[in-house]
Backbone atoms as SQL, in Angstrom:
CREATE TABLE atoms (id INTEGER PRIMARY KEY, chain TEXT, resi INTEGER, resn TEXT, atom TEXT, x REAL, y REAL, z REAL);
INSERT INTO atoms VALUES
  (1, 'A', 1, 'MET', 'N', 82.918, 64.003, 111.394),
  (2, 'A', 1, 'MET', 'CA', 81.716, 64.766, 111.637),
  (3, 'A', 1, 'MET', 'C', 81.235, 64.594, 113.073),
  (4, 'A', 2, 'ASP', 'N', 81.332, 63.397, 113.611),
  (5, 'A', 2, 'ASP', 'CA', 80.869, 63.172, 114.977),
  (6, 'A', 2, 'ASP', 'C', 81.701, 63.952, 115.988),
  (7, 'A', 3, 'PHE', 'N', 82.996, 64.028, 115.738),
  (8, 'A', 3, 'PHE', 'CA', 83.873, 64.766, 116.650),
  (9, 'A', 3, 'PHE', 'C', 83.484, 66.242, 116.684),
  (10, 'A', 4, 'LEU', 'N', 83.189, 66.824, 115.522),
  (11, 'A', 4, 'LEU', 'CA', 82.776, 68.229, 115.470),
  (12, 'A', 4, 'LEU', 'C', 81.414, 68.427, 116.138),
  (13, 'A', 5, 'ASP', 'N', 80.534, 67.461, 115.971),
  (14, 'A', 5, 'ASP', 'CA', 79.225, 67.551, 116.626),
  (15, 'A', 5, 'ASP', 'C', 79.363, 67.507, 118.142),
  (16, 'A', 6, 'ILE', 'N', 80.227, 66.665, 118.632),
  (17, 'A', 6, 'ILE', 'CA', 80.444, 66.576, 120.080),
  (18, 'A', 6, 'ILE', 'C', 81.018, 67.869, 120.621),
  (19, 'A', 7, 'LEU', 'N', 82.013, 68.413, 119.934),
  (20, 'A', 7, 'LEU', 'CA', 82.617, 69.664, 120.385),
  (21, 'A', 7, 'LEU', 'C', 81.624, 70.819, 120.341),
  (22, 'A', 8, 'SER', 'N', 80.858, 70.919, 119.270),
  (23, 'A', 8, 'SER', 'CA', 79.890, 72.012, 119.184),
  (24, 'A', 8, 'SER', 'C', 78.780, 71.832, 120.215),
  (25, 'A', 9, 'GLY', 'N', 78.368, 70.596, 120.482),
  (26, 'A', 9, 'GLY', 'CA', 77.355, 70.347, 121.513),
  (27, 'A', 9, 'GLY', 'C', 77.844, 70.712, 122.896),
  (28, 'A', 10, 'ARG', 'N', 79.104, 70.402, 123.181),
  (29, 'A', 10, 'ARG', 'CA', 79.670, 70.779, 124.479),
  (30, 'A', 10, 'ARG', 'C', 79.742, 72.297, 124.611),
  (31, 'A', 11, 'ASN', 'N', 80.108, 72.979, 123.537),
  (32, 'A', 11, 'ASN', 'CA', 80.185, 74.440, 123.586),
  (33, 'A', 11, 'ASN', 'C', 78.804, 75.065, 123.748),
  (34, 'A', 12, 'ILE', 'N', 77.818, 74.527, 123.053),
  (35, 'A', 12, 'ILE', 'CA', 76.454, 75.046, 123.182),
  (36, 'A', 12, 'ILE', 'C', 75.934, 74.809, 124.593),
  (37, 'A', 13, 'LEU', 'N', 76.180, 73.621, 125.131),
  (38, 'A', 13, 'LEU', 'CA', 75.729, 73.305, 126.482),
  (39, 'A', 13, 'LEU', 'C', 76.415, 74.198, 127.514),
  (40, 'A', 14, 'GLU', 'N', 77.704, 74.447, 127.331),
  (41, 'A', 14, 'GLU', 'CA', 78.419, 75.318, 128.265),
  (42, 'A', 14, 'GLU', 'C', 77.908, 76.755, 128.162),
  (43, 'A', 15, 'PHE', 'N', 77.662, 77.232, 126.955),
  (44, 'A', 15, 'PHE', 'CA', 77.142, 78.584, 126.775),
  (45, 'A', 15, 'PHE', 'C', 75.746, 78.715, 127.373),
  (46, 'A', 16, 'LEU', 'N', 74.908, 77.693, 127.200),
  (47, 'A', 16, 'LEU', 'CA', 73.562, 77.707, 127.775),
  (48, 'A', 16, 'LEU', 'C', 73.622, 77.740, 129.296),
  (49, 'A', 17, 'GLY', 'N', 74.495, 76.913, 129.871),
  (50, 'A', 17, 'GLY', 'CA', 74.637, 76.901, 131.326),
  (51, 'A', 17, 'GLY', 'C', 75.157, 78.217, 131.864),
  (52, 'A', 18, 'ALA', 'N', 76.129, 78.805, 131.175),
  (53, 'A', 18, 'ALA', 'CA', 76.656, 80.092, 131.613),
  (54, 'A', 18, 'ALA', 'C', 75.593, 81.183, 131.502),
  (55, 'A', 19, 'SER', 'N', 74.775, 81.118, 130.466),
  (56, 'A', 19, 'SER', 'CA', 73.708, 82.109, 130.294),
  (57, 'A', 19, 'SER', 'C', 72.670, 81.999, 131.411),
  (58, 'A', 20, 'VAL', 'N', 72.300, 80.770, 131.748),
  (59, 'A', 20, 'VAL', 'CA', 71.321, 80.567, 132.821),
  (60, 'A', 20, 'VAL', 'C', 71.894, 81.043, 134.150),
  (61, 'A', 21, 'ARG', 'N', 73.147, 80.692, 134.429),
  (62, 'A', 21, 'ARG', 'CA', 73.783, 81.145, 135.673),
  (63, 'A', 21, 'ARG', 'C', 73.881, 82.661, 135.723),
  (64, 'A', 22, 'PHE', 'N', 74.227, 83.311, 134.600),
  (65, 'A', 22, 'PHE', 'CA', 74.348, 84.757, 134.521),
  (66, 'A', 22, 'PHE', 'C', 73.011, 85.432, 134.806),
  (67, 'A', 23, 'VAL', 'N', 71.964, 84.972, 134.136),
  (68, 'A', 23, 'VAL', 'CA', 70.641, 85.584, 134.312),
  (69, 'A', 23, 'VAL', 'C', 70.133, 85.367, 135.731),
  (70, 'A', 24, 'PHE', 'N', 70.245, 84.147, 136.247),
  (71, 'A', 24, 'PHE', 'CA', 69.755, 83.865, 137.598),
  (72, 'A', 24, 'PHE', 'C', 70.497, 84.680, 138.650),
  (73, 'A', 25, 'PHE', 'N', 71.832, 84.730, 138.560),
  (74, 'A', 25, 'PHE', 'CA', 72.601, 85.464, 139.562),
  (75, 'A', 25, 'PHE', 'C', 72.295, 86.954, 139.514),
  (76, 'A', 26, 'ASN', 'N', 72.234, 87.522, 138.313),
  (77, 'A', 26, 'ASN', 'CA', 72.018, 88.960, 138.216),
  (78, 'A', 26, 'ASN', 'C', 70.577, 89.356, 138.488),
  (79, 'A', 27, 'LEU', 'N', 69.621, 88.451, 138.285),
  (80, 'A', 27, 'LEU', 'CA', 68.255, 88.741, 138.726),
  (81, 'A', 27, 'LEU', 'C', 68.149, 88.696, 140.250),
  (82, 'A', 28, 'SER', 'N', 68.933, 87.820, 140.863),
  (83, 'A', 28, 'SER', 'CA', 68.916, 87.773, 142.326),
  (84, 'A', 28, 'SER', 'C', 69.611, 88.987, 142.935),
  (85, 'A', 29, 'THR', 'N', 70.453, 89.680, 142.189),
  (86, 'A', 29, 'THR', 'CA', 71.087, 90.895, 142.714),
  (87, 'A', 29, 'THR', 'C', 70.092, 92.035, 142.836),
  (88, 'A', 30, 'LEU', 'N', 68.974, 91.933, 142.138),
  (89, 'A', 30, 'LEU', 'CA', 67.964, 92.980, 142.261),
  (90, 'A', 30, 'LEU', 'C', 67.321, 92.983, 143.643),
  (91, 'A', 31, 'SER', 'N', 67.198, 91.806, 144.251),
  (92, 'A', 31, 'SER', 'CA', 66.586, 91.728, 145.573),
  (93, 'A', 31, 'SER', 'C', 67.610, 91.715, 146.702),
  (94, 'A', 32, 'ASN', 'N', 68.871, 91.491, 146.399),
  (95, 'A', 32, 'ASN', 'CA', 69.933, 91.480, 147.407),
  (96, 'A', 32, 'ASN', 'C', 70.863, 92.664, 147.170),
  (97, 'A', 33, 'ASP', 'N', 71.866, 92.777, 148.010),
  (98, 'A', 33, 'ASP', 'CA', 72.852, 93.838, 147.840),
  (99, 'A', 33, 'ASP', 'C', 74.128, 93.321, 147.203),
  (100, 'A', 34, 'ASN', 'N', 74.031, 92.256, 146.417),
  (101, 'A', 34, 'ASN', 'CA', 75.208, 91.717, 145.741),
  (102, 'A', 34, 'ASN', 'C', 75.602, 92.607, 144.578),
  (103, 'A', 35, 'ASP', 'N', 76.849, 92.493, 144.168),
  (104, 'A', 35, 'ASP', 'CA', 77.333, 93.249, 143.022),
  (105, 'A', 35, 'ASP', 'C', 76.994, 92.530, 141.731),
  (106, 'A', 36, 'PHE', 'N', 76.813, 93.308, 140.693),
  (107, 'A', 36, 'PHE', 'CA', 76.568, 92.762, 139.360),
  (108, 'A', 36, 'PHE', 'C', 77.832, 92.064, 138.876),
  (109, 'A', 37, 'ARG', 'N', 77.681, 90.869, 138.268),
  (110, 'A', 37, 'ARG', 'CA', 78.816, 90.132, 137.705),
  (111, 'A', 37, 'ARG', 'C', 78.676, 90.065, 136.197),
  (112, 'A', 38, 'THR', 'N', 79.786, 90.169, 135.527),
  (113, 'A', 38, 'THR', 'CA', 79.769, 90.125, 134.065),
  (114, 'A', 38, 'THR', 'C', 79.665, 88.680, 133.588),
  (115, 'A', 39, 'PHE', 'N', 79.314, 88.532, 132.313),
  (116, 'A', 39, 'PHE', 'CA', 79.170, 87.202, 131.729),
  (117, 'A', 39, 'PHE', 'C', 80.506, 86.467, 131.698),
  (118, 'A', 40, 'SER', 'N', 81.597, 87.197, 131.553),
  (119, 'A', 40, 'SER', 'CA', 82.904, 86.550, 131.477),
  (120, 'A', 40, 'SER', 'C', 83.315, 85.928, 132.811),
  (121, 'A', 41, 'SER', 'N', 82.690, 86.308, 133.899),
  (122, 'A', 41, 'SER', 'CA', 83.011, 85.652, 135.170),
  (123, 'A', 41, 'SER', 'C', 82.374, 84.270, 135.260),
  (124, 'A', 42, 'PHE', 'N', 81.342, 84.009, 134.455),
  (125, 'A', 42, 'PHE', 'CA', 80.707, 82.698, 134.427),
  (126, 'A', 42, 'PHE', 'C', 81.285, 81.798, 133.342),
  (127, 'A', 43, 'ARG', 'N', 81.750, 82.395, 132.261),
  (128, 'A', 43, 'ARG', 'CA', 82.348, 81.621, 131.169),
  (129, 'A', 43, 'ARG', 'C', 83.588, 82.363, 130.713),
  (130, 'A', 44, 'SER', 'N', 84.692, 81.989, 131.277),
  (131, 'A', 44, 'SER', 'CA', 85.928, 82.708, 131.034),
  (132, 'A', 44, 'SER', 'C', 86.967, 81.792, 130.394),
  (133, 'A', 45, 'PRO', 'N', 87.442, 82.128, 129.195),
  (134, 'A', 45, 'PRO', 'CA', 88.479, 81.304, 128.580),
  (135, 'A', 45, 'PRO', 'C', 89.861, 81.523, 129.194),
  (136, 'A', 46, 'ASN', 'N', 90.059, 82.632, 129.862),
  (137, 'A', 46, 'ASN', 'CA', 91.359, 82.876, 130.499),
  (138, 'A', 46, 'ASN', 'C', 91.213, 82.775, 132.011),
  (139, 'A', 47, 'GLY', 'N', 92.306, 82.801, 132.705),
  (140, 'A', 47, 'GLY', 'CA', 92.304, 82.604, 134.138),
  (141, 'A', 47, 'GLY', 'C', 93.007, 81.314, 134.487),
  (142, 'A', 48, 'SER', 'N', 92.927, 80.945, 135.724),
  (143, 'A', 48, 'SER', 'CA', 93.599, 79.716, 136.143),
  (144, 'A', 48, 'SER', 'C', 92.875, 78.495, 135.592),
  (145, 'A', 49, 'ALA', 'N', 93.621, 77.431, 135.410),
  (146, 'A', 49, 'ALA', 'CA', 93.039, 76.202, 134.856),
  (147, 'A', 49, 'ALA', 'C', 92.005, 75.608, 135.802),
  (148, 'A', 50, 'GLN', 'N', 92.240, 75.704, 137.093),
  (149, 'A', 50, 'GLN', 'CA', 91.295, 75.164, 138.080),
  (150, 'A', 50, 'GLN', 'C', 89.966, 75.911, 138.016),
  (151, 'A', 51, 'LYS', 'N', 90.021, 77.242, 137.956),
  (152, 'A', 51, 'LYS', 'CA', 88.794, 78.036, 137.892),
  (153, 'A', 51, 'LYS', 'C', 88.050, 77.773, 136.583),
  (154, 'A', 52, 'ARG', 'N', 88.777, 77.642, 135.482),
  (155, 'A', 52, 'ARG', 'CA', 88.173, 77.374, 134.192),
  (156, 'A', 52, 'ARG', 'C', 87.468, 76.022, 134.196),
  (157, 'A', 53, 'ASP', 'N', 88.115, 75.010, 134.775),
  (158, 'A', 53, 'ASP', 'CA', 87.509, 73.677, 134.834),
  (159, 'A', 53, 'ASP', 'C', 86.280, 73.656, 135.733),
  (160, 'A', 54, 'ASP', 'N', 86.352, 74.346, 136.876),
  (161, 'A', 54, 'ASP', 'CA', 85.197, 74.404, 137.775),
  (162, 'A', 54, 'ASP', 'C', 84.015, 75.101, 137.116),
  (163, 'A', 55, 'ASN', 'N', 84.281, 76.232, 136.451),
  (164, 'A', 55, 'ASN', 'CA', 83.203, 76.932, 135.756),
  (165, 'A', 55, 'ASN', 'C', 82.628, 76.079, 134.638),
  (166, 'A', 56, 'SER', 'N', 83.483, 75.378, 133.913),
  (167, 'A', 56, 'SER', 'CA', 83.023, 74.528, 132.816),
  (168, 'A', 56, 'SER', 'C', 82.140, 73.401, 133.347),
  (169, 'A', 57, 'ASP', 'N', 82.545, 72.782, 134.440),
  (170, 'A', 57, 'ASP', 'CA', 81.737, 71.713, 135.039),
  (171, 'A', 57, 'ASP', 'C', 80.376, 72.228, 135.491),
  (172, 'A', 58, 'ARG', 'N', 80.363, 73.376, 136.149),
  (173, 'A', 58, 'ARG', 'CA', 79.089, 73.952, 136.598),
  (174, 'A', 58, 'ARG', 'C', 78.206, 74.327, 135.415),
  (175, 'A', 59, 'ASN', 'N', 78.812, 74.918, 134.382),
  (176, 'A', 59, 'ASN', 'CA', 78.031, 75.315, 133.217),
  (177, 'A', 59, 'ASN', 'C', 77.426, 74.113, 132.513),
  (178, 'A', 60, 'HIS', 'N', 78.181, 73.017, 132.403),
  (179, 'A', 60, 'HIS', 'CA', 77.636, 71.814, 131.771),
  (180, 'A', 60, 'HIS', 'C', 76.498, 71.230, 132.602),
  (181, 'A', 61, 'MET', 'N', 76.658, 71.219, 133.918),
  (182, 'A', 61, 'MET', 'CA', 75.624, 70.671, 134.789),
  (183, 'A', 61, 'MET', 'C', 74.347, 71.508, 134.700),
  (184, 'A', 62, 'ILE', 'N', 74.466, 72.811, 134.844),
  (185, 'A', 62, 'ILE', 'CA', 73.298, 73.692, 134.794),
  (186, 'A', 62, 'ILE', 'C', 72.668, 73.663, 133.399),
  (187, 'A', 63, 'GLY', 'N', 73.486, 73.660, 132.368),
  (188, 'A', 63, 'GLY', 'CA', 72.968, 73.607, 131.003),
  (189, 'A', 63, 'GLY', 'C', 72.212, 72.325, 130.736),
  (190, 'A', 64, 'GLY', 'N', 72.724, 71.196, 131.219),
  (191, 'A', 64, 'GLY', 'CA', 72.039, 69.922, 131.047),
  (192, 'A', 64, 'GLY', 'C', 70.715, 69.875, 131.786),
  (193, 'A', 65, 'ILE', 'N', 70.697, 70.392, 132.997),
  (194, 'A', 65, 'ILE', 'CA', 69.451, 70.432, 133.775),
  (195, 'A', 65, 'ILE', 'C', 68.424, 71.325, 133.096),
  (196, 'A', 66, 'PHE', 'N', 68.866, 72.500, 132.651),
  (197, 'A', 66, 'PHE', 'CA', 67.949, 73.428, 131.993),
  (198, 'A', 66, 'PHE', 'C', 67.423, 72.852, 130.690),
  (199, 'A', 67, 'LEU', 'N', 68.296, 72.251, 129.898),
  (200, 'A', 67, 'LEU', 'CA', 67.874, 71.671, 128.623),
  (201, 'A', 67, 'LEU', 'C', 66.916, 70.500, 128.847),
  (202, 'A', 68, 'GLY', 'N', 67.201, 69.656, 129.839),
  (203, 'A', 68, 'GLY', 'CA', 66.298, 68.550, 130.158),
  (204, 'A', 68, 'GLY', 'C', 64.936, 69.031, 130.623),
  (205, 'A', 69, 'ALA', 'N', 64.923, 70.064, 131.465),
  (206, 'A', 69, 'ALA', 'CA', 63.652, 70.620, 131.948),
  (207, 'A', 69, 'ALA', 'C', 62.873, 71.259, 130.804),
  (208, 'A', 70, 'PHE', 'N', 63.579, 71.915, 129.896),
  (209, 'A', 70, 'PHE', 'CA', 62.927, 72.550, 128.760),
  (210, 'A', 70, 'PHE', 'C', 62.295, 71.503, 127.834),
  (211, 'A', 71, 'VAL', 'N', 63.010, 70.437, 127.554),
  (212, 'A', 71, 'VAL', 'CA', 62.471, 69.366, 126.706),
  (213, 'A', 71, 'VAL', 'C', 61.288, 68.702, 127.400),
  (214, 'A', 72, 'PHE', 'N', 61.390, 68.462, 128.707),
  (215, 'A', 72, 'PHE', 'CA', 60.280, 67.874, 129.460),
  (216, 'A', 72, 'PHE', 'C', 59.037, 68.754, 129.377),
  (217, 'A', 73, 'LEU', 'N', 59.208, 70.061, 129.542),
  (218, 'A', 73, 'LEU', 'CA', 58.058, 70.965, 129.466),
  (219, 'A', 73, 'LEU', 'C', 57.475, 71.009, 128.059),
  (220, 'A', 74, 'LEU', 'N', 58.331, 70.944, 127.041),
  (221, 'A', 74, 'LEU', 'CA', 57.818, 70.900, 125.660),
  (222, 'A', 74, 'LEU', 'C', 56.976, 69.664, 125.432),
  (223, 'A', 75, 'VAL', 'N', 57.436, 68.529, 125.898),
  (224, 'A', 75, 'VAL', 'CA', 56.692, 67.273, 125.720),
  (225, 'A', 75, 'VAL', 'C', 55.404, 67.322, 126.546),
  (226, 'A', 76, 'PHE', 'N', 55.485, 67.811, 127.749),
  (227, 'A', 76, 'PHE', 'CA', 54.328, 67.833, 128.649),
  (228, 'A', 76, 'PHE', 'C', 53.212, 68.727, 128.120),
  (229, 'A', 77, 'PHE', 'N', 53.559, 69.912, 127.635),
  (230, 'A', 77, 'PHE', 'CA', 52.524, 70.854, 127.196),
  (231, 'A', 77, 'PHE', 'C', 52.084, 70.652, 125.759),
  (232, 'A', 78, 'ASN', 'N', 52.784, 69.822, 124.987),
  (233, 'A', 78, 'ASN', 'CA', 52.368, 69.603, 123.598),
  (234, 'A', 78, 'ASN', 'C', 51.653, 68.286, 123.392),
  (235, 'A', 79, 'THR', 'N', 51.375, 67.546, 124.447),
  (236, 'A', 79, 'THR', 'CA', 50.657, 66.290, 124.267),
  (237, 'A', 79, 'THR', 'C', 49.206, 66.437, 124.669);
């Protein structure tokens, strides 16, 4: 059970990080002349192994920061 919990937690964290990166990047395209990027460019199961690992690392980092900030704000505003 613990192994499945770890795997599902990693997947949720990666999906959360990719979602935050997707929303932030595409909202910034409204004020810049950048091109719109699809969600699969932030979380892609195919492609080179190096690109997949780099995206996974970034998604975990951003997801962890976002989740920590969200929990901090929940604690701060509910006390």
